[in-house]
KEKE-3310 file (N, C-alpha, C; in steps of 0.2 Angstrom, whole numbers, plus 5000, padded with zeros to 4 digits):
npx = (6029:6045:6051:6063:6070:6079:6089:6101:6103:6099:6103:6100:6092:6079:6076:6078:6069:6056:6058:6059:6048:6037:6040:6038:6024:6020:6028:6022:6009:6011:6017:6021:6016:6023:6040:6052:6066:6080:6091:6105:6119:6133:6136:6125:6113:6096:6083:6079:6067:6062:6070:6065:6052:6054:6059:6073:6090:6101:6117:6129:6144:6153:6162:6156:6149:6152:6143:6146:6152:6142:6132:6138:6140:6126:6122:6130:6132:6121:6111:6115:6114:6100:6096:6102:6096:6084:6074:6058:6054:6058:6060:6064:6071:6076:6071:6075:6077:6084:6094:6098:6090:6083:6070:6053:6051:6047:6047:6051:6048:6057:6064:6066:6076:6084:6076:6075:6082:6087:6092:6105:6122:6135:6145:6146:6136:6125:6126:6126:6113:6106:6110:6103:6090:6089:6090:6078:6069:6072:6067:6053:6050:6053:6048:6037:6028:6025:6029:6025:6029:6022:6009:6013:6027:6025:6020:6032:6040:6033:6034:6045:6043:6030:6023:6025:6020:6020:6009:6004:6005:6001:6009:6008:6019:6021:6018:6026:6020:6026:6026:6014:6009:6018:6013:5999:6003:6010:6001:5993:6001:6011:6012:6008:6018:6015:6019:6028:6038:6042:6055:6059:6072:6084:6095:6098:6103:6092:6081:6075:6079:6083:6073:6064:6070:6071:6057:6052:6058:6052:6039:6041:6044:6031:6025:6023:6030:6038:6046:6059:6064:6076:6077:6088:6101:6115:6120:6128:6140:6144:6132:6125:6133:6130:6117:6119:6125:6115:6105:6111:6113:6100:6098:6092:6097:6093:6082:6081:6084:6095:6097:6103:6105:6093:6088:6075:6064:6067:6064:6050:6045:6047:6039:6027:6026:6027:6019:6016:6022:6034:6041:6049:6053:6060:6057:6049:6047:6038:6039:6042:6044:6034:6023:6025:6023:6009:6003:6004:5995:5999:5999:6003:6014:6020:6029:6020:6024:6026:6026:6020:6008:5999:6000:5996:5984:5972:5977:5984:5993:5999:6011:6021:6038:6052:6048:6047:6039:6026:6027:6029:6016:6008:6013:6010:5996:5993:6000:5993:5979:5966:5956:5958:5970:5965:5956:5964:5973:5964:5961:5975:5977:5968:5972:5984:5981:5976:5989:5995:6005:5999:5989:5995:6004:5997:5996:6007:6005:6001:6011:6012:6001:6002:6013)
npy = (5294:5298:5310:5314:5328:5332:5344:5348:5351:5364:5379:5392:5408:5408:5394:5391:5399:5392:5379:5381:5389:5380:5371:5378:5379:5365:5359:5364:5358:5344:5343:5334:5322:5317:5318:5330:5329:5340:5341:5349:5360:5363:5376:5383:5384:5380:5391:5401:5400:5388:5378:5380:5376:5363:5357:5345:5347:5342:5343:5344:5341:5355:5353:5344:5351:5354:5348:5335:5328:5329:5322:5308:5306:5306:5295:5285:5286:5292:5284:5277:5287:5289:5276:5277:5287:5283:5286:5287:5290:5301:5317:5324:5339:5343:5340:5328:5310:5299:5286:5275:5275:5268:5269:5273:5288:5306:5318:5335:5346:5360:5366:5372:5373:5363:5360:5370:5377:5390:5393:5387:5387:5383:5367:5361:5364:5360:5346:5344:5348:5337:5327:5330:5329:5315:5312:5318:5310:5297:5300:5301:5288:5281:5289:5290:5300:5315:5332:5347:5364:5372:5369:5370:5366:5353:5348:5349:5339:5328:5325:5318:5305:5299:5286:5282:5288:5295:5297:5314:5331:5349:5361:5377:5390:5400:5416:5426:5431:5443:5450:5452:5460:5471:5475:5480:5489:5499:5503:5514:5524:5525:5533:5528:5528:5535:5531:5520:5506:5490:5477:5462:5451:5438:5443:5435:5428:5422:5428:5438:5452:5460:5460:5467:5480:5484:5485:5495:5505:5506:5509:5522:5528:5528:5539:5538:5542:5531:5523:5512:5501:5490:5477:5467:5455:5452:5439:5435:5443:5447:5448:5458:5469:5468:5472:5485:5492:5491:5498:5511:5513:5514:5526:5527:5530:5539:5534:5520:5512:5503:5494:5483:5472:5473:5479:5471:5480:5490:5484:5481:5493:5497:5487:5493:5505:5505:5505:5495:5477:5468:5454:5446:5432:5417:5405:5401:5393:5395:5409:5420:5434:5439:5435:5441:5454:5454:5455:5468:5474:5476:5476:5463:5460:5447:5433:5420:5407:5400:5397:5409:5415:5405:5408:5421:5423:5432:5444:5451:5454:5441:5435:5431:5426:5435:5444:5460:5469:5464:5465:5478:5484:5478:5483:5497:5496:5493:5504:5515:5513:5515:5508:5494:5492:5493:5482:5473:5475:5472:5459:5454:5456:5448:5435:5435:5434:5420:5414:5409:5402:5393:5388:5384:5374:5363:5351:5344:5336:5324:5315:5309:5303:5294:5287)
npz = (5013:5005:4996:4983:4976:4962:4959:4953:4940:4938:4932:4930:4935:4932:4932:4945:4951:4946:4952:4966:4968:4965:4976:4987:4991:4990:5000:5011:5010:5011:5024:5038:5033:5023:5017:5010:5001:4995:4982:4979:4973:4984:4985:4982:4992:4997:4998:5013:5019:5014:5020:5033:5031:5032:5022:5017:5015:5003:5000:4986:4979:4972:4962:4953:4944:4929:4915:4910:4920:4930:4925:4924:4938:4942:4935:4941:4954:4960:4963:4974:4984:4984:4989:5002:5008:5009:4999:4991:4979:4965:4959:4944:4940:4927:4915:4910:4914:4927:4922:4929:4940:4955:4960:4958:4946:4942:4930:4928:4915:4908:4899:4881:4873:4866:4856:4846:4833:4830:4842:4843:4841:4831:4828:4841:4849:4843:4843:4857:4859:4852:4860:4871:4867:4865:4879:4884:4877:4882:4895:4893:4891:4903:4914:4927:4928:4919:4920:4913:4910:4901:4889:4876:4877:4881:4868:4861:4867:4865:4851:4851:4855:4851:4852:4865:4878:4894:4909:4910:4915:4914:4922:4925:4927:4942:4949:4961:4977:4980:4968:4963:4974:4973:4960:4963:4972:4964:4955:4956:4959:4949:4933:4917:4903:4889:4875:4877:4876:4883:4885:4892:4897:4896:4885:4874:4857:4850:4855:4849:4848:4838:4828:4836:4837:4823:4822:4830:4824:4812:4817:4822:4810:4805:4812:4825:4840:4847:4861:4867:4879:4884:4895:4906:4906:4895:4888:4877:4871:4858:4852:4858:4855:4841:4841:4847:4836:4826:4832:4832:4817:4813:4819:4832:4844:4855:4858:4861:4875:4885:4899:4905:4918:4931:4948:4957:4962:4952:4941:4943:4941:4928:4921:4926:4921:4907:4892:4884:4883:4875:4867:4855:4854:4848:4854:4868:4884:4894:4898:4908:4911:4903:4908:4921:4917:4915:4927:4930:4922:4910:4892:4881:4867:4857:4850:4840:4840:4852:4871:4875:4870:4875:4889:4890:4885:4876:4881:4873:4858:4845:4834:4820:4823:4820:4810:4807:4801:4805:4819:4821:4816:4826:4838:4835:4835:4849:4855:4850:4850:4860:4864:4861:4869:4882:4884:4882:4893:4904:4902:4905:4919:4923:4919:4926:4939:4940:4940:4952:4964:4973:4966:4953:4957:4961:4952:4955:4967:4962:4962:4974:4976:4966:4970)
capx = (6033:6051:6052:6070:6070:6086:6089:6107:6105:6095:6108:6097:6088:6072:6075:6077:6061:6051:6058:6058:6040:6033:6041:6035:6016:6020:6030:6017:6003:6013:6021:6018:6014:6028:6046:6055:6073:6082:6097:6108:6126:6135:6136:6118:6109:6090:6080:6079:6060:6061:6072:6060:6046:6056:6063:6080:6095:6107:6122:6133:6151:6153:6166:6152:6146:6152:6137:6146:6153:6136:6128:6141:6138:6118:6121:6133:6132:6115:6107:6117:6111:6093:6095:6105:6092:6077:6069:6054:6051:6063:6057:6070:6069:6080:6068:6077:6077:6090:6095:6099:6085:6080:6064:6049:6053:6044:6051:6048:6051:6056:6069:6065:6082:6087:6072:6075:6087:6090:6096:6111:6127:6141:6143:6146:6129:6120:6128:6123:6105:6105:6110:6097:6084:6089:6089:6072:6066:6072:6063:6046:6049:6056:6046:6030:6023:6029:6025:6027:6027:6017:6006:6018:6032:6023:6020:6038:6043:6029:6036:6050:6042:6023:6020:6027:6020:6018:6004:6007:6001:6004:6009:6010:6023:6016:6020:6028:6016:6029:6025:6006:6009:6020:6008:5994:6006:6012:5996:5990:6008:6016:6008:6010:6022:6011:6022:6034:6038:6047:6056:6063:6073:6091:6095:6101:6101:6086:6076:6072:6079:6084:6066:6060:6073:6067:6050:6052:6061:6046:6034:6043:6043:6024:6023:6022:6036:6039:6053:6060:6068:6078:6079:6090:6108:6117:6125:6132:6143:6144:6124:6124:6137:6127:6111:6121:6126:6109:6102:6115:6112:6093:6097:6088:6102:6090:6075:6082:6087:6098:6098:6106:6101:6090:6085:6068:6061:6068:6060:6043:6044:6048:6033:6021:6027:6026:6012:6016:6028:6036:6046:6048:6057:6059:6054:6049:6045:6033:6038:6041:6043:6027:6018:6026:6020:6002:6001:6004:5991:6003:5997:6009:6015:6025:6029:6015:6026:6030:6021:6017:6000:5995:5999:5994:5978:5967:5980:5989:5994:6004:6012:6027:6045:6057:6043:6047:6033:6020:6028:6028:6008:6005:6015:6007:5990:5994:6002:5987:5971:5964:5950:5962:5974:5960:5953:5970:5975:5960:5964:5981:5976:5964:5977:5989:5977:5976:5996:5997:6008:5994:5985:5999:6008:5992:5996:6012:6002:5999:6017:6012:5996:6004:6018)
capy = (5294:5302:5313:5317:5333:5333:5351:5349:5354:5371:5384:5399:5410:5406:5388:5391:5402:5387:5374:5383:5391:5374:5367:5381:5376:5358:5357:5365:5353:5337:5343:5329:5316:5315:5321:5332:5331:5343:5339:5355:5361:5366:5383:5385:5381:5382:5398:5399:5398:5381:5374:5382:5372:5355:5353:5344:5349:5336:5347:5340:5346:5360:5350:5340:5356:5352:5344:5328:5325:5328:5316:5303:5306:5304:5288:5279:5287:5295:5278:5276:5292:5286:5271:5278:5292:5280:5290:5282:5293:5306:5322:5327:5346:5345:5338:5321:5306:5296:5280:5270:5276:5262:5270:5278:5295:5310:5323:5342:5349:5367:5369:5370:5375:5358:5360:5376:5377:5397:5395:5383:5390:5379:5360:5359:5366:5356:5339:5344:5347:5330:5322:5332:5326:5309:5312:5319:5304:5293:5302:5299:5281:5278:5293:5288:5306:5321:5339:5352:5371:5374:5363:5371:5362:5346:5347:5348:5334:5322:5323:5314:5298:5299:5280:5280:5295:5293:5302:5320:5337:5355:5365:5383:5394:5404:5423:5427:5435:5450:5453:5454:5466:5477:5477:5483:5496:5504:5504:5521:5529:5527:5534:5525:5532:5533:5527:5516:5499:5487:5471:5460:5444:5437:5445:5429:5430:5419:5432:5443:5460:5463:5461:5472:5487:5486:5486:5502:5510:5506:5512:5529:5531:5529:5545:5537:5543:5526:5523:5506:5500:5483:5475:5461:5453:5450:5433:5435:5450:5449:5450:5464:5474:5469:5477:5492:5494:5492:5505:5517:5512:5516:5533:5526:5530:5543:5531:5514:5513:5497:5495:5478:5468:5478:5476:5469:5486:5494:5479:5481:5500:5496:5485:5498:5512:5504:5504:5487:5473:5465:5449:5441:5426:5411:5400:5402:5387:5398:5417:5423:5441:5441:5434:5446:5460:5453:5457:5475:5476:5478:5471:5459:5458:5442:5428:5416:5400:5398:5397:5415:5416:5401:5411:5428:5423:5438:5450:5454:5451:5437:5434:5427:5428:5437:5448:5466:5472:5462:5468:5486:5485:5476:5488:5503:5496:5494:5511:5521:5511:5514:5502:5487:5492:5493:5476:5468:5476:5469:5452:5453:5455:5442:5429:5435:5431:5414:5412:5409:5396:5389:5385:5381:5369:5357:5345:5340:5331:5318:5310:5306:5298:5289:5282)
capz = (5007:5005:4988:4982:4971:4959:4956:4951:4933:4937:4933:4928:4940:4930:4934:4953:4952:4945:4956:4973:4968:4966:4982:4994:4993:4990:5007:5016:5009:5013:5030:5043:5030:5017:5018:5004:5001:4989:4980:4975:4975:4990:4985:4981:4997:4996:5002:5020:5020:5012:5025:5038:5029:5033:5016:5020:5010:5002:4996:4982:4978:4966:4957:4948:4940:4922:4913:4909:4926:4934:4921:4926:4945:4942:4933:4944:4961:4964:4965:4981:4988:4985:4994:5008:5011:5009:4995:4988:4973:4963:4954:4941:4937:4921:4909:4909:4919:4929:4918:4934:4946:4958:4962:4952:4945:4938:4926:4926:4909:4908:4894:4875:4869:4861:4850:4843:4829:4831:4848:4843:4836:4830:4829:4848:4853:4839:4845:4863:4858:4849:4866:4876:4864:4867:4885:4884:4875:4887:4901:4891:4891:4909:4919:4928:4927:4915:4922:4908:4912:4896:4884:4871:4879:4880:4861:4858:4869:4862:4845:4852:4856:4851:4854:4872:4882:4900:4910:4910:4917:4912:4928:4923:4933:4946:4951:4967:4980:4980:4961:4964:4979:4969:4955:4967:4975:4959:4950:4956:4960:4943:4927:4911:4898:4883:4869:4879:4875:4887:4883:4897:4895:4895:4879:4869:4851:4849:4858:4843:4850:4832:4825:4839:4835:4817:4822:4833:4819:4807:4821:4822:4804:4805:4815:4832:4843:4852:4864:4869:4885:4885:4902:4906:4904:4888:4889:4872:4870:4851:4850:4861:4850:4835:4842:4848:4829:4823:4834:4828:4810:4813:4822:4837:4850:4859:4859:4864:4882:4887:4906:4908:4923:4937:4953:4957:4962:4945:4936:4944:4938:4921:4919:4928:4917:4900:4888:4881:4884:4868:4866:4849:4855:4842:4858:4877:4886:4897:4897:4915:4910:4899:4914:4926:4915:4915:4934:4931:4917:4903:4887:4878:4860:4857:4844:4842:4840:4859:4875:4878:4868:4879:4895:4890:4880:4877:4884:4868:4851:4844:4827:4818:4825:4815:4806:4809:4799:4809:4825:4821:4816:4832:4843:4833:4838:4856:4857:4848:4850:4868:4865:4861:4874:4889:4884:4884:4900:4908:4902:4908:4926:4925:4919:4932:4945:4940:4940:4959:4966:4977:4960:4948:4960:4963:4949:4958:4971:4959:4963:4981:4976:4961:4973)
cpx = (6039:6052:6059:6069:6077:6085:6096:6108:6101:6101:6106:6093:6080:6071:6074:6070:6056:6052:6056:6050:6036:6034:6038:6028:6016:6023:6025:6011:6005:6016:6017:6016:6019:6035:6049:6063:6075:6090:6100:6115:6127:6135:6130:6113:6102:6088:6079:6071:6058:6063:6068:6055:6048:6058:6071:6084:6100:6112:6127:6139:6150:6158:6163:6149:6146:6146:6139:6149:6147:6132:6132:6140:6131:6118:6125:6132:6126:6111:6109:6115:6104:6092:6097:6100:6084:6072:6065:6052:6056:6058:6064:6067:6072:6076:6070:6077:6084:6090:6095:6095:6083:6073:6060:6052:6048:6049:6048:6051:6050:6059:6067:6071:6084:6082:6072:6082:6091:6094:6103:6116:6133:6139:6142:6139:6124:6121:6125:6116:6103:6105:6105:6091:6084:6087:6081:6067:6066:6068:6056:6045:6050:6051:6038:6025:6028:6025:6028:6025:6023:6014:6011:6024:6031:6022:6026:6041:6039:6030:6041:6049:6034:6019:6021:6026:6016:6012:6007:6002:6004:6003:6013:6014:6019:6020:6020:6022:6019:6028:6018:6006:6012:6016:6003:5997:6007:6006:5994:5996:6012:6012:6011:6014:6018:6014:6028:6033:6044:6048:6061:6065:6081:6092:6099:6100:6095:6080:6072:6073:6080:6078:6063:6063:6071:6061:6049:6054:6055:6040:6035:6042:6035:6021:6023:6030:6038:6046:6053:6065:6069:6081:6082:6098:6109:6122:6130:6134:6143:6136:6123:6127:6133:6120:6113:6122:6120:6105:6105:6113:6105:6092:6093:6092:6098:6083:6075:6086:6090:6100:6103:6102:6100:6089:6077:6063:6061:6064:6053:6041:6043:6041:6027:6021:6025:6019:6011:6023:6029:6042:6045:6053:6056:6056:6055:6044:6038:6033:6037:6040:6037:6022:6018:6022:6012:6000:6001:6000:5993:6002:6004:6009:6021:6024:6023:6018:6030:6024:6017:6010:5996:5994:5996:5988:5974:5970:5985:5988:6000:6004:6018:6033:6048:6054:6043:6041:6026:6021:6027:6020:6006:6006:6011:5999:5989:5995:5996:5980:5970:5960:5954:5966:5970:5958:5959:5973:5971:5961:5970:5980:5972:5968:5981:5987:5976:5983:5998:6000:6004:5989:5989:6002:6003:5994:6002:6010:6001:6005:6016:6005:5997:6010:6014)
cpy = (5299:5305:5316:5322:5334:5339:5353:5352:5361:5375:5391:5401:5409:5399:5387:5394:5397:5382:5376:5386:5385:5371:5371:5379:5369:5355:5359:5360:5346:5337:5338:5323:5313:5320:5323:5333:5335:5343:5346:5355:5364:5373:5387:5382:5384:5388:5395:5397:5391:5377:5375:5377:5365:5352:5351:5344:5344:5339:5341:5345:5349:5357:5346:5344:5355:5347:5336:5324:5324:5322:5309:5301:5303:5297:5283:5280:5289:5289:5276:5280:5290:5282:5273:5283:5289:5283:5285:5284:5299:5311:5325:5333:5348:5343:5332:5317:5302:5288:5274:5271:5270:5263:5274:5285:5298:5315:5329:5345:5356:5370:5368:5371:5370:5357:5366:5378:5385:5398:5390:5385:5386:5372:5357:5359:5361:5349:5339:5344:5341:5326:5324:5329:5319:5307:5312:5313:5298:5294:5300:5292:5278:5282:5290:5294:5310:5327:5343:5359:5374:5368:5364:5366:5354:5343:5345:5341:5328:5321:5319:5306:5298:5293:5278:5286:5292:5298:5309:5326:5344:5359:5372:5386:5399:5411:5423:5432:5443:5453:5455:5460:5472:5480:5482:5490:5501:5506:5511:5526:5530:5527:5531:5530:5530:5529:5522:5509:5496:5479:5467:5452:5444:5438:5441:5431:5427:5422:5437:5450:5463:5465:5467:5479:5488:5488:5493:5507:5512:5510:5520:5532:5532:5535:5544:5537:5537:5526:5515:5505:5492:5481:5469:5460:5451:5444:5432:5442:5452:5451:5457:5470:5474:5473:5484:5496:5495:5498:5511:5518:5515:5523:5533:5527:5534:5540:5524:5514:5505:5497:5489:5475:5473:5475:5474:5476:5490:5491:5480:5488:5500:5493:5489:5503:5510:5503:5497:5483:5470:5460:5445:5436:5420:5405:5402:5396:5389:5406:5420:5430:5443:5440:5439:5453:5459:5457:5465:5479:5478:5473:5468:5459:5454:5438:5423:5409:5398:5398:5404:5417:5411:5404:5418:5428:5429:5445:5453:5452:5447:5435:5431:5430:5430:5442:5455:5470:5471:5465:5475:5487:5483:5481:5494:5503:5497:5501:5516:5519:5510:5508:5495:5487:5490:5485:5471:5469:5473:5461:5450:5452:5450:5435:5429:5432:5424:5410:5413:5402:5391:5385:5381:5374:5363:5351:5340:5335:5324:5312:5307:5301:5292:5284:5277)
cpz = (5007:4997:4988:4976:4968:4955:4953:4943:4932:4938:4932:4935:4938:4932:4941:4954:4952:4951:4964:4973:4969:4973:4988:4995:4994:4998:5012:5016:5012:5020:5035:5040:5026:5020:5011:5005:4994:4988:4976:4977:4981:4991:4983:4986:4995:5000:5009:5022:5018:5017:5031:5037:5029:5027:5018:5014:5010:4998:4992:4980:4972:4961:4952:4944:4932:4920:4913:4916:4931:4931:4923:4934:4946:4940:4938:4952:4965:4966:4972:4986:4990:4990:5001:5012:5012:5005:4991:4981:4972:4958:4951:4938:4931:4915:4907:4915:4920:4926:4923:4940:4949:4960:4957:4952:4941:4936:4925:4920:4909:4902:4887:4870:4864:4854:4845:4839:4829:4837:4849:4838:4836:4831:4836:4851:4849:4841:4852:4863:4856:4855:4871:4873:4865:4874:4887:4882:4879:4893:4899:4892:4898:4915:4921:4927:4924:4918:4916:4911:4907:4891:4877:4871:4878:4873:4858:4861:4866:4855:4845:4851:4856:4853:4861:4876:4889:4902:4912:4913:4915:4919:4926:4929:4936:4947:4958:4971:4980:4973:4961:4969:4976:4964:4958:4969:4970:4954:4950:4957:4954:4937:4922:4906:4891:4877:4870:4878:4879:4885:4889:4896:4896:4887:4874:4862:4847:4852:4855:4845:4843:4828:4829:4838:4828:4818:4825:4828:4814:4811:4821:4816:4802:4808:4823:4836:4849:4855:4867:4874:4885:4891:4902:4904:4897:4889:4883:4869:4862:4848:4853:4857:4843:4835:4844:4840:4825:4826:4832:4821:4809:4815:4828:4844:4856:4861:4861:4870:4883:4894:4908:4914:4928:4942:4953:4957:4955:4941:4937:4940:4931:4918:4921:4923:4909:4898:4885:4882:4877:4869:4860:4848:4849:4847:4865:4879:4891:4896:4903:4914:4908:4905:4919:4924:4915:4922:4935:4925:4911:4898:4884:4870:4860:4851:4846:4842:4846:4864:4878:4876:4873:4886:4896:4885:4881:4879:4879:4861:4849:4836:4826:4820:4819:4809:4809:4807:4804:4816:4826:4820:4822:4838:4841:4836:4845:4859:4856:4850:4858:4869:4866:4867:4881:4889:4886:4890:4905:4909:4905:4915:4927:4924:4924:4938:4945:4940:4947:4960:4969:4972:4956:4951:4961:4959:4952:4963:4969:4960:4969:4980:4971:4965:4977)
residu = (MET:ARG:LEU:LEU:VAL:ASN:ALA:LEU:SER:ILE:GLY:SER:LEU:SER:GLY:ARG:HIS:VAL:VAL:PHE:GLY:PHE:LEU:ARG:PRO:LEU:ALA:ARG:TRP:VAL:GLU:GLY:GLN:HIS:GLU:ILE:LEU:LEU:LEU:SER:TYR:GLU:SER:GLU:PRO:PRO:PRO:ALA:ASP:LEU:LEU:ALA:ALA:HIS:VAL:ARG:TRP:LEU:PRO:VAL:ALA:ASP:ARG:LEU:ARG:PRO:TRP:TRP:LYS:ARG:ALA:LEU:TRP:GLU:MET:TYR:ASP:LEU:ARG:HIS:VAL:ILE:ARG:ARG:GLU:GLY:ALA:ASP:TYR:VAL:LEU:ASN:ALA:SER:GLY:ALA:ALA:ILE:PRO:THR:CYS:PRO:VAL:PRO:GLN:ALA:THR:LEU:ALA:GLN:ASN:PRO:TRP:CYS:PHE:ILE:ARG:GLU:ALA:GLN:PHE:GLY:ILE:ALA:GLN:VAL:LEU:LYS:ALA:ARG:MET:GLN:ARG:ARG:ALA:TYR:GLN:HIS:ALA:LEU:LYS:THR:SER:ARG:LEU:MET:PHE:TYR:ILE:SER:ASP:TYR:LEU:ARG:GLY:LEU:TYR:GLU:THR:LEU:SER:PRO:ARG:CYS:LEU:PRO:GLN:SER:GLU:VAL:THR:HIS:VAL:GLY:LEU:ASP:ASP:GLU:THR:HIS:LEU:ALA:ALA:ALA:ARG:LEU:GLU:GLU:SER:ILE:PRO:ARG:GLU:PRO:LEU:SER:ILE:VAL:SER:VAL:SER:ALA:MET:ALA:PRO:TRP:LYS:GLY:VAL:ASP:THR:LEU:VAL:ASP:ALA:VAL:ASP:ILE:VAL:ARG:LYS:LYS:GLY:LEU:ALA:ALA:ARG:LEU:THR:LEU:VAL:GLY:PRO:TRP:PRO:ASP:ALA:ARG:TYR:GLU:ASN:ARG:ILE:LEU:ARG:GLN:VAL:ALA:ALA:CYS:GLY:LEU:GLN:ASP:ASP:VAL:THR:ILE:THR:GLY:GLN:VAL:THR:LYS:ASP:GLU:LEU:TYR:ARG:HIS:TYR:ALA:GLN:ALA:ARG:VAL:PHE:CYS:LEU:MET:SER:HIS:SER:GLU:SER:PHE:GLY:ILE:PRO:ALA:ALA:GLU:ALA:LEU:ALA:PHE:GLY:THR:PRO:VAL:VAL:ALA:SER:ALA:GLY:CYS:ALA:ILE:PRO:GLU:VAL:CYS:ALA:GLY:ALA:GLY:LEU:PHE:GLY:PRO:ALA:GLY:ASP:ALA:ASN:TRP:THR:ALA:ASN:ALA:LEU:ALA:SER:MET:LEU:SER:ASP:ASP:THR:THR:TRP:THR:ALA:ALA:SER:VAL:ASN:ALA:ARG:ARG:ASN:ALA:ASN:ARG:LEU:ARG:TRP:GLU:THR:THR:ALA:ARG:PRO:LEU:LEU:ARG:MET:PHE:SER:ALA:ALA)
# end
């Protein structure tokens, strides 16, 4: 069997982490029996280790990057590529399916954005979200298999077409071996900072940073000298400026550190040093930073209405997004209660050990038996 993986729609680091992470063990397992073709833009070649594992790259011109150009190309031209390459099966990594695909296809769902009203600003984004939901509904009707990176995301999708649901699997995202090794290496060498909180994400407006800053202000007024570090890029400059004004208004300039994007080594140190990880996002389809924090034994405080409680069960406290008082109480508990913290830290490492690609990628083998 020849499997074509359509990764054209994957534009984020987290999306590439997911797709390449799944493909690494999959390529090893099927080597000598099946072939994997990877479709991506010419400026984004797959990692060298995937090419060495006999994944064959099919580059596509960068001029097709605008979403509407890509969609038209997928509808009218991709079928010719599928026939030319002799592909027997297609895996779409975008959460949508190809309307004109001439062979069976599976869909990997990763993105909850179009379901989350708080993540949509302006009429253009609202209309785009509506189009995405229709595309996802079509995927439910035409895909032979659906793969979801969390049960939370599967629930969102299945509200679109509850009477027409294909076979599905939840395939949790794995953690790279590098992350596990770094956690083991830093466990003994880096002490915890007793009242430290770290939040790691692309700091978009729906990530709840404003709630977290208010919560830290409340915690400090309770008498706990908590310190917050915000790690990651800010895709919306207006939101970044809003948070800077909020920090100043609360008088937290000396207690909130904003690092921007950091290197992997710096990121690992932040996870290892922090007493608690916190992300009060309105939606997370998986929550890779929260999962990474688990590997370092760092307990999690996060919003309940997303995938993080599913991934981090027993390793933290989970409550309503947008509720600064609840967040403050949860943070105060994790910062000051050693019994609660220790139990959550033990469960964090246990959960992280289950998040290895060799385990999480297994459901994808169903494509080969289904074909």
